[in-house]
C-alpha positions, 0 to 999 in steps of 0.5 A: 708292055706297061703294067696297069698302074693299080698293080705296080705298087702291090708288086713293088711291096710284094716282090720288089717289082721282081717277076718271072715270066714263063709259058703256059704249057696248054695255051698260047699265053704267058704266065707272070709270077711275082718272084716269091710266088714263082719260087714256090711253083719252081720248087713244086716243079722241081719235085716232080719225078724226073723219070716221068716223061710228061713231068719231064716235058713240063719241067723243061718247058716251064723252067726252060722258058722262065725269065727273070724280069724287073718292072722298070720305073715307068711300069714297063716290062720287057719280054724276050723274043722267045716268050713273045713268039710262044704267046704270039703276042702282037700289038694288043695284049690282055692281062688276066689276073689269076690269083697268084699270077697273071696270064698274058694273052694276045688280044685276038687269041684271048677272044678266040679262047673265050669263044671256045665251046667247053662242053666236051671238057669234064668238070673236076669233082671239086669244081662241080661242088663249088658254089659261087 
């Protein structure tokens, strides 16, 4: 995959073009972190209680799939087969900026996700108070 040119310089400065790609545990997409951001996330994941089954499952998945990736001189990243398979990536993909990371989706799955009805989801109190 080729990263958009507008992100390449920032990533080169921020993390020397070193990225970590892992899975999203709730959706069929990938999470792409600059290495320095991933190190913070990894520390938090490792601090989760090992005897909690849900925490252990999340640790196994996020850290187990975590793959170091470098942006090459052409702005390309090479994703491993397990990562591509998990996110069901086909020909067209969508890269979504999410603050300290990107999400990478198969284009059709992203469109389906955007069309889903979220009426049944409970809004967290902090989000209900947010004014945009």
